[in-house]
DODREN-999099 format. One record per residue (C-alpha): residue number from 1; residue in three letters; x, y, z. Coordinates in Angstrom, 2 decimals, decimal comma. Each point is the difference from the previous one (the first is absolute). Last residue first. Example, Ala and Ser with C-alpha at 12.3 -4.5 7.8 and 13.67 -1.06 7.14 Angstrom:
% residues 2
<pos->2 code->Ser X->13,67 Y->-1,06 Z->7,14>
<pos->1 code->Ala X->-1,37 Y->-3,44 Z->0,66>
This chain:
% residues 103
<pos->103 code->Arg X->-45,63 Y->-10,94 Z->-17,25>
<pos->102 code->Leu X->-1,33 Y->3,47 Z->-0,73>
<pos->101 code->Ala X->-3,13 Y->1,52 Z->1,55>
<pos->100 code->Ile X->-1,53 Y->2,75 Z->-2,13>
<pos->99 code->Met X->-1,69 Y->3,15 Z->1,28>
<pos->98 code->Gly X->-1,86 Y->2,53 Z->-2,16>
<pos->97 code->Thr X->-3,36 Y->0,02 Z->1,71>
<pos->96 code->Ser X->-1,50 Y->0,52 Z->3,48>
<pos->95 code->Val X->2,25 Y->2,68 Z->1,43>
<pos->94 code->Thr X->-0,21 Y->1,58 Z->3,45>
<pos->93 code->Thr X->0,94 Y->-3,06 Z->2,06>
<pos->92 code->Gly X->-0,65 Y->0,30 Z->3,74>
<pos->91 code->Thr X->-2,75 Y->-2,60 Z->0,08>
<pos->90 code->Ala X->-0,02 Y->-1,77 Z->-3,36>
<pos->89 code->Lys X->2,94 Y->-2,14 Z->1,11>
<pos->88 code->Val X->2,59 Y->-1,18 Z->-2,52>
<pos->87 code->Gln X->0,81 Y->-3,59 Z->0,93>
<pos->86 code->Gln X->2,73 Y->-2,64 Z->-0,18>
<pos->85 code->Ile X->3,06 Y->2,18 Z->-0,31>
<pos->84 code->Ala X->3,63 Y->-0,46 Z->-1,00>
<pos->83 code->Ile X->1,33 Y->3,48 Z->-0,73>
<pos->82 code->Pro X->2,02 Y->1,44 Z->-2,87>
<pos->81 code->Leu X->-2,25 Y->3,08 Z->-0,40>
<pos->80 code->Leu X->-0,05 Y->1,09 Z->-3,62>
<pos->79 code->Thr X->-1,23 Y->3,58 Z->-0,20>
<pos->78 code->Gly X->-1,60 Y->1,31 Z->-3,19>
<pos->77 code->Ala X->-2,22 Y->2,51 Z->1,73>
<pos->76 code->Ala X->1,48 Y->1,21 Z->3,30>
<pos->75 code->Val X->-0,63 Y->-1,67 Z->3,37>
<pos->74 code->Asn X->-0,81 Y->2,79 Z->2,46>
<pos->73 code->Thr X->-0,52 Y->-2,38 Z->2,94>
<pos->72 code->Phe X->0,91 Y->-3,66 Z->0,46>
<pos->71 code->Val X->-1,89 Y->-1,60 Z->2,90>
<pos->70 code->Val X->1,19 Y->-3,33 Z->1,42>
<pos->69 code->Gln X->-1,87 Y->-2,96 Z->1,51>
<pos->68 code->Ala X->2,44 Y->-2,63 Z->1,24>
<pos->67 code->His X->-0,64 Y->-3,59 Z->-1,01>
<pos->66 code->Gly X->1,86 Y->-1,41 Z->3,02>
<pos->65 code->Glu X->2,48 Y->-1,87 Z->-2,15>
<pos->64 code->Gly X->0,23 Y->1,36 Z->-3,48>
<pos->63 code->Ala X->-2,75 Y->0,68 Z->-2,55>
<pos->62 code->Met X->-0,55 Y->3,64 Z->0,96>
<pos->61 code->Val X->-3,54 Y->1,29 Z->0,38>
<pos->60 code->Val X->-0,52 Y->3,21 Z->-1,93>
<pos->59 code->Thr X->-1,54 Y->3,41 Z->0,61>
<pos->58 code->Leu X->0,69 Y->2,25 Z->-2,95>
<pos->57 code->Ser X->-0,16 Y->3,78 Z->-0,17>
<pos->56 code->Thr X->-0,11 Y->1,59 Z->-3,42>
<pos->55 code->Glu X->1,60 Y->2,89 Z->-1,79>
<pos->54 code->Ala X->-0,45 Y->-1,04 Z->-3,64>
<pos->53 code->Thr X->-1,37 Y->-3,25 Z->-1,41>
<pos->52 code->Gly X->2,18 Y->-2,63 Z->-1,66>
<pos->51 code->Val X->1,17 Y->-1,84 Z->3,10>
<pos->50 code->Trp X->2,02 Y->-3,12 Z->-0,89>
<pos->49 code->Leu X->0,36 Y->-2,46 Z->2,89>
<pos->48 code->Ala X->2,97 Y->-2,34 Z->0,32>
<pos->47 code->Ala X->0,98 Y->-3,60 Z->0,76>
<pos->46 code->Thr X->-3,54 Y->-1,07 Z->0,87>
<pos->45 code->Arg X->-1,33 Y->-2,69 Z->2,33>
<pos->44 code->Thr X->-3,20 Y->-1,62 Z->-1,20>
<pos->43 code->Phe X->-3,17 Y->1,91 Z->0,83>
<pos->42 code->Val X->-2,07 Y->0,84 Z->3,07>
<pos->41 code->Thr X->-3,43 Y->1,53 Z->-0,64>
<pos->40 code->Ala X->-1,91 Y->1,21 Z->3,09>
<pos->39 code->Asp X->0,90 Y->3,68 Z->0,59>
<pos->38 code->Ser X->0,10 Y->0,54 Z->-3,75>
<pos->37 code->Pro X->2,02 Y->2,21 Z->-2,33>
<pos->36 code->Val X->-0,23 Y->-1,14 Z->-3,64>
<pos->35 code->Val X->3,30 Y->-1,24 Z->-1,38>
<pos->34 code->Val X->0,43 Y->-0,94 Z->-3,64>
<pos->33 code->Ala X->2,18 Y->-3,06 Z->-0,40>
<pos->32 code->Ala X->3,49 Y->-0,63 Z->-1,34>
<pos->31 code->Gly X->2,30 Y->-2,96 Z->-0,51>
<pos->30 code->Thr X->3,57 Y->-0,80 Z->-1,01>
<pos->29 code->Tyr X->1,88 Y->2,97 Z->1,44>
<pos->28 code->Val X->3,73 Y->0,28 Z->-0,59>
<pos->27 code->Pro X->1,90 Y->1,91 Z->2,66>
<pos->26 code->Gln X->2,85 Y->2,45 Z->-0,73>
<pos->25 code->Ala X->2,70 Y->-0,62 Z->2,61>
<pos->24 code->Ala X->2,63 Y->-1,08 Z->-2,55>
<pos->23 code->Phe X->0,14 Y->3,49 Z->-1,53>
<pos->22 code->Val X->1,38 Y->1,98 Z->2,93>
<pos->21 code->Arg X->2,16 Y->-2,73 Z->1,54>
<pos->20 code->Ser X->1,53 Y->-1,07 Z->-3,31>
<pos->19 code->Ser X->0,58 Y->3,64 Z->-0,93>
<pos->18 code->Trp X->1,98 Y->0,68 Z->3,19>
<pos->17 code->Val X->2,21 Y->-3,11 Z->-0,34>
<pos->16 code->Val X->0,76 Y->0,72 Z->-3,66>
<pos->15 code->Leu X->0,68 Y->3,70 Z->0,65>
<pos->14 code->Phe X->2,28 Y->-0,76 Z->2,97>
<pos->13 code->Val X->2,00 Y->-2,49 Z->-2,08>
<pos->12 code->Leu X->0,38 Y->2,59 Z->-2,78>
<pos->11 code->Ser X->1,16 Y->2,64 Z->2,45>
<pos->10 code->Leu X->2,56 Y->-2,41 Z->1,42>
<pos->9 code->Ala X->1,32 Y->-0,74 Z->-3,51>
<pos->8 code->Phe X->0,17 Y->3,71 Z->-0,87>
<pos->7 code->Cys X->1,92 Y->0,75 Z->3,21>
<pos->6 code->Arg X->2,43 Y->-2,85 Z->-0,77>
<pos->5 code->Leu X->0,47 Y->1,32 Z->-3,56>
<pos->4 code->Val X->0,69 Y->3,51 Z->1,27>
<pos->3 code->Lys X->2,38 Y->-1,23 Z->2,71>
<pos->2 code->Ser X->2,01 Y->-2,02 Z->-2,53>
<pos->1 code->Met X->0,13 Y->-3,77 Z->0,10>
């Protein structure tokens, strides 16, 4: 096999491996619900949170062990946060509309 053909074959293998890792990680969501921030309401674990409103701060409770409370600041409009959460707190959250929980 010539050096050029071997180089082409290795490049092709790299491209296939790279593309399978890039495109295989795209999640498929099967459910969605509008999120209204609340200090009391706890909802079913999410796979992601869509934030449709510009420049917001979100205080969320993570769905994992320990249920850590985390603040995301300066979240831009149209951001998909791939986070598993169980609550969006009203206290510390500067947006009240435009959020969708994806499962």
